[in-house]
C-alpha positions as CSV (number, residue, x, y, z in Angstrom):
1,M,56.2,-33.1,21.2
2,N,55.2,-30.7,18.5
3,M,52.7,-28.1,19.4
4,R,50.9,-25.9,16.8
5,I,49.7,-22.5,18.0
6,F,47.2,-20.8,15.8
7,A,47.4,-17.1,16.5
8,T,44.4,-14.9,15.9
9,P,45.3,-11.8,13.9
10,P,45.0,-8.6,16.0
11,F,42.0,-7.3,14.1
12,A,40.3,-10.5,13.1
13,V,36.7,-10.9,13.9
14,P,35.3,-14.4,14.8
15,P,33.0,-15.6,12.0
16,R,30.1,-16.0,14.5
17,T,30.4,-12.3,15.6
18,L,30.8,-11.2,12.0
19,A,27.7,-13.1,10.9
20,R,25.7,-11.5,13.7
21,A,26.9,-8.0,12.8
22,L,26.1,-8.5,9.1
23,L,22.6,-9.8,9.9
24,L,21.9,-6.9,12.2
25,A,23.3,-4.3,9.8
26,P,20.3,-4.3,7.4
27,A,17.9,-3.9,10.4
28,L,20.0,-1.0,11.8
29,F,20.2,0.6,8.4
30,M,16.4,0.4,8.0
31,A,15.7,1.7,11.5
32,A,18.2,4.6,11.6
33,P,16.3,6.9,9.2
34,V,13.0,6.3,11.0
35,A,14.4,8.1,14.1
36,Q,14.7,11.3,12.0
37,A,12.0,13.4,10.5
38,A,11.5,12.3,6.9
39,T,10.5,15.5,5.2
40,V,10.0,16.9,1.7
41,T,10.5,20.2,0.0
42,F,7.9,22.0,-2.2
43,S,9.6,24.1,-4.8
44,N,8.9,25.8,-8.2
45,I,5.4,26.7,-7.1
46,N,3.8,28.3,-10.2
47,D,0.4,29.7,-10.9
48,S,0.5,29.3,-14.6
49,V,-2.9,30.3,-15.8
50,G,-3.7,33.7,-14.3
51,V,-6.9,35.8,-14.8
52,L,-8.9,34.9,-17.9
53,D,-9.9,37.7,-20.3
54,G,-13.5,39.0,-20.1
55,P,-16.0,39.9,-17.4
56,G,-16.9,37.4,-14.7
57,F,-13.7,35.4,-14.8
58,Q,-11.3,35.0,-12.0
59,E,-8.2,32.9,-11.1
60,L,-8.6,30.4,-8.2
61,F,-5.2,29.6,-6.6
62,D,-3.0,32.2,-4.8
63,V,0.7,31.4,-4.8
64,T,1.5,34.1,-2.3
65,T,-0.6,32.4,0.4
66,T,0.4,28.8,-0.5
67,V,2.3,27.5,2.5
68,V,3.6,24.3,4.1
69,D,1.4,23.0,7.0
70,G,2.8,24.1,10.3
71,G,1.9,20.7,11.9
72,D,2.9,18.5,9.0
73,P,5.9,19.5,6.8
74,N,4.8,17.0,4.2
75,T,1.5,18.7,3.5
76,L,1.2,21.8,1.3
77,I,-1.8,24.1,2.0
78,L,-2.8,25.7,-1.3
79,G,-3.7,29.4,-1.1
80,L,-7.0,30.4,-2.6
81,T,-8.4,33.6,-4.0
82,D,-11.4,35.2,-2.3
83,F,-13.8,33.8,-5.0
84,N,-17.5,33.6,-4.3
85,A,-19.5,32.8,-7.4
86,D,-22.9,34.6,-7.3
87,G,-24.0,34.9,-10.8
88,G,-21.8,38.0,-11.5
89,Q,-18.5,36.3,-10.9
90,I,-19.5,33.1,-12.7
91,L,-16.2,31.3,-13.3
92,A,-13.0,30.6,-11.4
93,T,-10.4,28.4,-13.1
94,D,-6.7,28.0,-12.6
95,T,-3.7,25.6,-12.8
96,L,-1.1,25.3,-10.1
97,S,2.2,23.3,-10.5
98,F,5.1,22.6,-8.2
99,T,7.9,20.1,-7.5
100,V,8.2,17.7,-4.5
101,S,11.6,16.5,-3.5
102,V,12.7,14.3,-0.5
103,N,15.3,15.9,1.8
104,D,17.1,12.7,2.6
105,P,18.4,10.3,-0.1
106,A,17.6,7.4,2.3
107,Y,13.9,8.1,1.6
108,R,11.6,7.9,-1.3
109,I,8.1,9.3,-2.2
110,T,5.5,6.6,-1.8
111,S,2.3,8.6,-2.5
112,I,0.8,12.0,-3.3
113,S,-2.8,12.8,-2.4
114,Y,-4.9,15.9,-3.0
115,S,-8.3,17.0,-1.7
116,E,-10.4,20.1,-1.5
117,S,-13.7,21.2,0.0
118,G,-16.1,24.2,0.1
119,V,-19.7,25.3,0.4
120,G,-22.4,25.6,-2.1
121,N,-25.7,27.5,-1.9
122,G,-28.2,26.4,-4.4
123,A,-31.0,28.4,-6.0
124,D,-34.0,27.6,-8.2
125,D,-32.8,30.0,-11.0
126,G,-29.2,28.7,-11.3
127,S,-26.7,25.9,-10.9
128,A,-23.1,25.5,-9.8
129,F,-20.4,22.8,-9.9
130,A,-16.8,22.1,-9.1
131,T,-14.4,19.9,-11.1
132,G,-10.7,19.5,-11.8
133,A,-7.8,17.1,-12.3
134,I,-4.4,16.4,-10.9
135,S,-1.3,14.9,-12.5
136,V,1.9,13.5,-11.0
137,N,4.9,13.1,-13.3
138,G,2.5,13.1,-16.3
139,D,0.0,10.6,-14.9
140,S,-3.4,12.3,-14.6
141,K,-6.5,11.6,-12.5
142,S,-9.8,13.4,-12.4
143,L,-10.9,15.0,-9.2
144,G,-14.5,14.1,-10.0
145,F,-17.5,16.4,-10.4
146,H,-19.7,18.0,-7.7
147,S,-23.0,19.7,-8.5
148,V,-24.7,22.0,-6.0
149,P,-28.3,20.8,-5.5
150,D,-31.1,23.3,-6.2
151,A,-32.2,25.5,-3.3
152,L,-29.9,23.7,-0.8
153,S,-26.9,25.0,1.2
154,V,-24.5,22.1,1.5
155,P,-20.7,21.4,1.9
156,W,-19.0,19.8,-1.0
157,A,-15.7,18.0,-1.6
158,L,-13.5,16.7,-4.4
159,G,-11.0,13.9,-3.9
160,P,-9.0,12.7,-2.3
161,A,-7.2,11.7,-5.5
162,S,-4.2,9.6,-4.5
163,F,-1.2,8.5,-6.5
164,P,0.7,5.5,-5.1
165,L,4.3,5.7,-6.4
166,S,6.4,2.6,-6.8
167,G,10.2,2.3,-7.1
168,V,12.7,4.8,-5.8
169,V,10.9,8.1,-6.6
170,Q,12.7,11.1,-5.0
171,E,11.2,13.9,-7.0
172,A,7.8,14.5,-8.6
173,V,6.1,17.3,-10.6
174,V,2.5,17.9,-9.5
175,T,0.0,19.9,-11.6
176,I,-3.5,20.7,-10.3
177,T,-6.3,22.1,-12.5
178,N,-9.5,23.4,-10.9
179,T,-12.7,25.0,-12.0
180,L,-15.7,26.4,-10.1
181,I,-18.8,27.6,-12.1
182,A,-22.0,29.2,-11.0
183,T,-25.0,30.6,-12.8
184,G,-28.1,32.6,-11.7
185,S,-28.4,33.1,-8.0
186,T,-26.5,29.9,-7.2
187,D,-23.3,30.4,-5.2
188,I,-20.2,28.1,-4.8
189,E,-16.9,28.7,-3.0
190,K,-13.9,26.7,-2.1
191,N,-12.6,26.9,1.5
192,S,-9.6,24.5,1.6
193,A,-7.2,22.6,-0.7
194,S,-4.2,20.6,0.3
195,V,-1.6,18.1,-1.0
196,T,-0.1,15.4,1.3
197,V,3.1,13.5,0.4
198,G,3.9,10.0,1.8
199,V,7.5,9.0,2.4
200,A,9.3,5.8,3.4
201,P,12.9,4.5,3.7
202,V,14.5,3.3,0.4
203,P,14.4,-0.5,0.5
204,L,17.8,-2.3,1.0
205,P,19.2,-4.0,-2.1
206,P,18.6,-7.8,-2.1
207,A,22.4,-8.3,-2.2
208,V,22.6,-7.0,1.4
209,W,20.3,-9.7,2.7
210,L,22.0,-12.4,0.6
211,L,25.4,-11.4,1.9
212,G,24.1,-11.7,5.5
213,S,22.5,-15.1,4.8
214,A,25.7,-16.4,3.2
215,I,27.9,-15.3,6.1
216,L,25.5,-16.9,8.5
217,G,25.6,-20.1,6.5
218,L,29.4,-20.2,6.5
219,A,29.5,-19.6,10.2
220,T,27.0,-22.4,10.8
221,I,28.9,-24.9,8.7
222,R,32.2,-24.1,10.5
223,R,30.6,-24.5,13.9
224,T,29.0,-27.8,12.9
225,S,32.4,-29.0,11.6
226,K,34.2,-28.1,14.8
227,H,31.6,-30.0,16.9
228,R,32.0,-33.1,14.7
229,A,35.7,-33.0,15.0
């Protein structure tokens, strides 16, 4: 009687086990980074405009007091000068630029959002307004225009202006231009300004999912064939 013995190689993995492992691998790959803190770095912070020539002009941003939010490492709190337009100091205008980079190559930047707010005190003999724009990698958006009503003391806000980013973006150059103007006895000041960056894991290449599906298909065919035999 002839007997055939099929020996399993010492390091061979059964197709069914291999299929399960390959199918689980993408899920594990996606889940692993989530357990870590996905953070970004803000660098090359540059206040490029400076004080304008002439009386009554003042810069608006302060690089020395621009810091990362202590509660959210993906938010940059922009430092502001102690500007309070009152008819004497009538204009504050400035441009701030910086670079945002993800700290982990398994992540990408999905969005960048900017907002600012302040207080305006209107007067019958003057007017005041705030305006500006933000650009991300050369794509620009207006922050809008806010006018302080006559003889009213009201909070104001510009934004949020948000940029959704598609594809695997791991670095972005951000530029913010801002202007506050006041005339007469009207007063306007800005109290806060911040940039928040959204991050997410880099999507797996389609080939990974196709490979897992192919292995599962082969394992299913083999199992079906064995049952029929």
